[in-house]
VOGU-3710 file (C-alpha; in Angstrom, 3 decimals, decimal comma):
1> mfsmmqtnlt> 0,000/0,000/0,000  1,178/3,434/-1,029  0,098/5,059/2,257  2,097/2,681/4,443  5,408/3,632/2,870  4,926/7,283/1,944  7,086/10,052/3,401  5,934/13,619/3,836  8,548/16,206/2,853  8,911/19,936/3,434
11> llerkisnnl> 10,893/21,061/0,405  11,938/19,800/-3,016  14,234/21,309/-5,674  13,389/20,156/-9,199  16,030/19,878/-11,908  14,897/21,537/-15,111  17,213/21,103/-18,092  18,148/24,270/-20,013  16,325/26,415/-17,470  16,358/27,533/-13,842
21> nclyfvnhpv> 15,452/24,925/-11,262  12,132/25,134/-9,416  11,704/25,125/-5,658  8,573/23,587/-4,130  8,197/24,486/-0,470  5,114/23,461/1,577  2,724/26,362/2,385  4,515/28,642/-0,107  4,100/29,511/-3,771  6,497/27,967/-6,310
31> yriqkdhqla> 9,847/29,749/-6,781  12,477/29,741/-9,535  16,049/29,543/-8,231  18,058/32,340/-9,905  21,768/32,010/-10,758  22,728/33,820/-7,521  20,514/31,406/-5,438  17,927/34,139/-5,000  14,308/32,956/-5,157  11,806/34,593/-7,500
41> laseyslagn> 8,131/33,726/-7,859  7,557/31,316/-10,759  5,007/33,154/-12,905  3,814/30,005/-14,715  2,528/28,731/-11,342  0,728/31,960/-10,426  -2,704/30,289/-10,485  -1,589/27,123/-8,665  -1,657/28,687/-5,198  0,631/27,391/-2,458
51> vteiicdeqq> 2,200/23,936/-2,373  0,137/21,930/0,135  2,061/18,646/0,381  5,162/16,950/-0,981  5,095/13,174/-0,718  7,523/10,456/-1,709  5,774/7,139/-2,433  7,164/3,608/-2,200  8,260/3,691/-5,866  10,402/6,743/-5,015
61> ryhilfvark> 8,153/9,025/-7,021  7,570/12,528/-5,706  4,023/13,916/-5,626  3,713/17,719/-5,343  0,220/18,914/-4,448  -1,151/22,430/-4,862  -4,134/24,407/-3,649  -5,584/25,008/-7,116  -4,004/22,749/-9,697  -3,452/19,041/-10,309
71> eivltekkva> -0,533/17,328/-8,619  2,829/16,954/-10,329  4,589/13,575/-10,135  8,393/13,497/-10,534  10,800/10,578/-10,752  13,931/10,576/-8,632  16,111/11,603/-11,609  14,374/14,983/-11,769  14,930/15,839/-8,101  18,030/17,817/-7,083
81> kvtnnqlgqd> 17,366/18,165/-3,349  14,694/17,197/-0,791  14,260/17,573/2,943  11,532/16,773/5,420  12,770/18,890/8,284  12,458/22,537/9,150  14,244/22,244/12,535  11,964/24,901/14,019  13,840/27,728/12,274  12,076/30,586/10,577
91> tvqflatlgy> 11,588/30,365/6,830  14,432/32,663/5,780  16,932/30,911/8,087  15,777/27,461/6,965  16,164/28,366/3,291  19,546/29,999/3,979  20,914/26,800/5,575  19,974/25,006/2,336  21,662/27,702/0,219  18,600/29,657/-0,948
101> qfppaqpage> 17,926/33,339/-0,397  14,743/35,340/-0,451  15,260/38,499/-2,520  16,230/41,328/-0,140  13,175/43,438/-1,027  10,660/40,597/-1,062  7,308/42,422/-1,274  5,271/40,790/1,465  2,026/42,231/0,133  2,334/40,391/-3,149
111> lsqptilpsp> 1,350/37,096/-1,526  -0,888/38,363/1,238  -4,632/38,611/0,852  -7,340/39,952/3,146  -9,323/37,889/5,623  -12,118/36,201/3,713  -15,695/36,829/4,957  -14,658/38,236/8,358  -17,503/37,964/10,898  -16,665/40,359/13,734
121> telsecptay> -20,065/39,943/15,410  -22,516/37,085/15,630  -26,200/37,770/16,159  -27,719/36,633/19,449  -31,304/36,928/18,181  -32,794/35,574/14,970  -32,775/38,177/12,139  -35,991/38,861/10,188  -34,433/38,606/6,702  -31,566/36,183/6,059
131> viidcefgtr> -30,178/33,418/3,883  -29,760/29,916/5,351  -26,649/28,054/4,161  -25,719/24,393/4,525  -22,877/22,240/3,180  -22,342/18,528/2,728  -18,750/17,312/2,603  -16,722/14,684/0,798  -13,504/13,056/1,964  -10,643/13,713/-0,449
141> frrngsakav> -8,398/10,899/-1,663  -5,229/10,635/-3,658  -5,473/8,168/-6,497  -2,464/5,969/-7,090  -2,663/3,715/-10,108  -0,602/1,220/-12,023  -1,482/-0,997/-14,967  -2,786/-3,651/-12,562  -4,536/-1,770/-9,797  -5,828/1,564/-8,577
151> swhviespel> -5,697/2,452/-4,901  -7,166/5,468/-3,115  -5,639/7,003/0,015  -7,109/9,697/2,222  -5,158/12,942/1,857  -3,138/13,455/5,055  -3,271/17,230/5,438  -6,112/18,157/7,860  -6,928/21,290/5,807  -7,363/19,256/2,624
161> rasifqlsai> -8,759/15,964/3,929  -12,340/17,065/3,234  -13,985/19,610/1,002  -17,478/20,839/0,151  -19,495/18,424/-1,988  -22,880/20,221/-1,919  -23,357/23,932/-1,202  -26,943/25,116/-0,699  -28,716/28,314/0,344  -32,277/29,687/0,460
171> gfshhtqtap> -33,354/33,231/1,395  -36,219/34,043/3,802  -37,860/37,191/5,132  -40,426/37,034/7,953  -40,446/33,256/7,376  -41,464/33,665/3,719  -39,072/32,460/1,020  -37,206/35,159/-0,947  -35,105/35,198/-4,121  -31,754/33,542/-3,197
181> ffnryfddpn> -31,977/29,842/-4,103  -28,651/28,093/-4,566  -27,858/24,369/-4,846  -24,605/23,232/-6,467  -22,402/20,132/-6,392  -18,603/20,355/-6,546  -16,903/17,977/-8,963  -13,655/17,557/-7,013  -11,239/15,154/-8,775  -10,109/13,941/-5,331
191> flpdkklagl> -13,561/12,649/-4,335  -14,188/8,925/-4,707  -16,244/7,950/-7,789  -19,306/7,214/-5,602  -19,500/10,924/-4,670  -19,664/11,855/-8,335  -22,340/9,212/-8,900  -24,353/10,636/-5,974  -24,081/14,112/-7,532  -25,058/12,843/-10,993
201> satglttvay> -28,027/11,017/-9,482  -29,177/14,064/-7,463  -28,926/16,493/-10,405  -30,018/14,179/-13,211  -27,358/15,820/-15,432  -25,129/14,204/-18,041  -21,484/13,756/-17,005  -20,398/16,638/-19,260  -23,040/19,001/-17,844  -22,317/17,861/-14,265
211> eaqgdpltil> -18,579/18,520/-14,650  -19,316/21,973/-16,108  -21,665/22,978/-13,243  -19,252/21,404/-10,731  -16,232/23,564/-11,581  -15,237/25,138/-8,218  -14,452/28,588/-9,609  -17,790/28,724/-11,480  -19,684/27,694/-8,315  -17,852/30,212/-6,112
221> kafiqqviqp> -18,489/33,087/-8,547  -22,222/32,244/-8,602  -22,262/31,891/-4,795  -20,643/35,329/-4,353  -23,145/36,933/-6,720  -26,320/35,236/-5,447  -25,640/34,622/-1,738  -22,866/36,988/-0,547  -23,568/40,088/-2,652  -27,074/40,868/-1,190
231> qlplvfwdqt> -25,368/41,324/2,244  -28,063/39,417/4,136  -27,194/37,804/7,492  -25,976/34,229/6,928  -27,771/31,591/9,006  -26,309/28,141/9,746  -27,116/25,127/11,868  -23,571/25,009/13,306  -21,439/27,283/11,145  -18,058/25,854/12,272
241> qdmkhirlll> -17,195/23,448/9,431  -19,340/25,191/6,803  -17,721/28,625/7,205  -14,235/27,114/7,548  -14,542/25,331/4,195  -16,326/28,194/2,396  -13,469/30,490/3,506  -10,838/27,913/2,495  -12,262/27,594/-1,025  -12,595/31,359/-1,461
251> tqyyqqltpt> -9,003/31,777/-0,243  -7,762/29,139/-2,700  -9,479/30,798/-5,663  -9,116/34,411/-4,489  -6,491/35,355/-7,104  -8,826/34,146/-9,885  -11,779/36,293/-8,780  -12,518/39,674/-10,372  -11,627/42,785/-8,300  -15,365/43,282/-7,565
261> eqqlvsrpvt> -15,702/39,670/-6,349  -12,533/40,027/-4,260  -14,027/43,106/-2,645  -17,334/41,323/-1,939  -15,632/38,399/-0,145  -13,471/40,796/1,912  -16,489/42,600/3,400  -17,613/41,589/6,904  -20,595/39,238/7,096  -23,176/38,864/9,852
271> ifdaqaytnt> -23,714/35,303/11,057  -26,542/33,777/13,072  -25,864/30,229/14,275  -29,253/28,649/14,989  -27,681/25,687/16,790  -25,792/28,034/19,134  -29,094/29,881/19,682  -30,719/26,685/21,003  -27,892/26,569/23,573  -28,854/30,105/24,630
281> linrgnhkvg> -32,499/29,068/25,050  -31,557/25,961/27,053  -29,099/27,872/29,237  -31,693/30,593/29,841  -34,122/27,912/30,994  -31,795/25,913/33,220  -29,721/28,890/34,467  -26,468/27,261/33,411  -23,820/27,822/30,785  -23,385/24,777/28,594
291> shdlplngla> -23,080/23,630/25,012  -25,627/21,055/23,878  -25,018/20,885/20,094  -28,499/19,614/19,268  -28,666/17,781/15,915  -30,889/19,547/13,385  -33,008/16,584/12,328  -33,285/15,284/15,906  -34,657/18,608/17,162  -36,909/18,846/14,094
301> alfnisnphq> -38,396/15,447/14,994  -39,237/16,712/18,527  -41,113/19,590/16,854  -42,978/16,996/14,747  -41,067/18,029/11,580  -39,944/15,128/9,409  -37,216/15,679/6,795  -37,404/12,922/4,133  -33,861/13,688/2,837  -31,629/14,220/5,858
311> hnaiwdvqtt> -28,031/15,275/5,148  -28,940/16,604/1,739  -27,877/20,254/2,072  -30,862/21,911/0,340  -33,341/19,781/2,351  -31,471/20,563/5,570  -31,717/24,307/4,710  -35,503/23,949/4,359  -35,670/21,984/7,646  -33,566/24,645/9,431
321> elvmvklael> -36,179/27,252/8,426  -39,039/25,112/9,820  -37,148/24,658/13,104  -36,474/28,431/13,255  -40,226/29,088/12,925  -40,767/26,825/15,958  -37,959/28,502/17,918  -39,474/31,926/17,137  -42,851/30,722/18,479  -41,146/29,522/21,663
331> thqtpvittp> -39,388/32,826/22,287  -42,724/34,692/22,102  -44,417/32,401/24,616  -44,393/33,214/28,318  -42,301/30,569/30,035  -44,213/28,111/32,223  -42,482/28,412/35,586  -42,489/25,238/37,671  -44,559/25,873/40,830  -43,151/24,910/44,240
341> papialpatv> -44,004/21,246/44,844  -46,445/20,643/47,779  -48,919/17,931/48,835  -52,596/18,613/48,068  -54,300/20,671/50,807  -56,718/18,777/53,108  -59,029/20,146/55,866  -57,340/19,802/59,285  -59,365/16,809/60,487  -61,960/16,049/57,804
351> pavvpsiqtp> -60,876/13,703/55,020  -60,933/15,027/51,448  -64,379/16,275/50,480  -65,995/15,515/47,155  -68,826/18,064/46,696  -72,238/16,612/45,990  -73,379/16,921/42,400  -77,078/16,837/43,319  -77,226/19,916/45,527  -75,264/22,804/44,089
361> sptpqhasha> -74,992/25,493/46,723  -72,711/28,373/47,645  -71,601/26,343/50,706  -71,103/22,837/49,324  -69,556/21,553/52,559  -72,651/22,421/54,656  -74,960/21,063/51,979  -73,220/17,727/51,948  -73,190/17,603/55,755  -76,960/18,245/55,611
371> qvhqlrargk> -77,267/15,472/53,021  -75,543/13,045/55,403  -78,115/13,930/58,108  -81,038/13,543/55,643  -79,858/10,123/54,461  -79,305/8,988/58,073  -82,783/10,225/59,029  -84,167/8,032/56,220  -82,517/5,082/57,913  -79,597/4,594/55,482
381> tyreiaavtg> -76,509/2,742/56,756  -73,101/4,435/56,979  -71,933/2,349/53,981  -74,906/3,480/51,824  -74,353/7,131/52,814  -70,647/6,777/51,922  -71,564/5,406/48,477  -73,855/8,382/47,723  -71,814/11,240/49,207  -68,261/10,082/48,638
391> fsisginyil> -67,343/10,579/52,300  -65,459/7,853/54,110  -67,297/5,917/56,840  -65,160/7,606/59,521  -66,005/10,997/57,949  -69,747/10,258/58,125  -69,364/9,135/61,731  -67,563/12,422/62,497  -70,265/14,577/60,821  -73,137/12,898/62,673
401> kkarsiptrs> -71,378/12,916/66,084  -70,126/16,522/65,696  -73,637/17,768/64,910  -75,025/16,091/68,039  -72,363/17,278/70,460  -71,997/20,950/69,414  -75,118/22,110/67,586  -74,426/25,841/67,921  -70,798/25,763/66,721  -71,673/24,242/63,324
411> esv> -73,752/27,307/62,422  -70,854/29,683/63,026  -68,196/27,642/61,210
//
């Protein structure tokens, strides 16, 4: 297996006949090594983005991976120098020990770019107009093939191990759907074939049409125009992974966006995380601070909402809206405060009284006492009186005895 024997490297110098050698250095753009060992940016790689990984496989072939272009595979003959160690030095020092020099006036700004979709503040209450966004992800693999077999290995780098497969968004205002409606599938060459089949099945497109709609740059440009440009608050059910990967993709393709698009993705965005909001509601209710991370479809089920296509991003967006309607209803209701627990109140000595149905009266207790006397006068037994009035036998005994012993007191009770 390729993954058992592979080695991750930090830096590789590539021999190029009749030209200047290239330097591939992880987390940096590609450089040309000038005659005086100075490094200059290699213009032909300007759209490739940084080098993300350099790997040597068991056949001693070197794989160089980039943010935004296909990997390059080199045989050992084409490699002048490699190392897998940075020894904790800073970049300039590390390169100097290997005999390379950054140009003295290296313009730092040339490679820097602004923070993508900064979100300085998150909303603590649900906005009235917003766009709900959801992503589904695919694990990314490196394909390694020979004439006899093809093997797939999960890409090691945590930043690149997964990427967005489905990106969906729907706009709402006062819980009524508005114009933004976005649902696209990324055709990432590093996804396993079953991801592509799932996308083809969901869209019903031909392979050619699916690959065209699945081009990452095309999707991101449409996303900026339809979802980011209106400047609506962005709503998520747990924004953590979704925003991380949206930002990563926009960062990777930033240099290929138009100046207007670059400006749009550099503007601050307002985020409302509906999952985090449920934590607020729970903490408000139980007077604690805690994180509960309720699953969307689980909470929906408690609200009697059933999503027939769970973990399909556009269906999860629609379900998030239904759950938000329920949460809004809850926040407008007066909380039911638990009353102090206590046993039911009983008269001091008389057992619980069930008022007589036959003789409604402003003083039901006296009426039922009178009823006991009437029934007794008619010669009924204690048991028969108990059956009619609901008093216990000892209660009846008490009523009859009390009336005999203190006739005046009963009037003033």
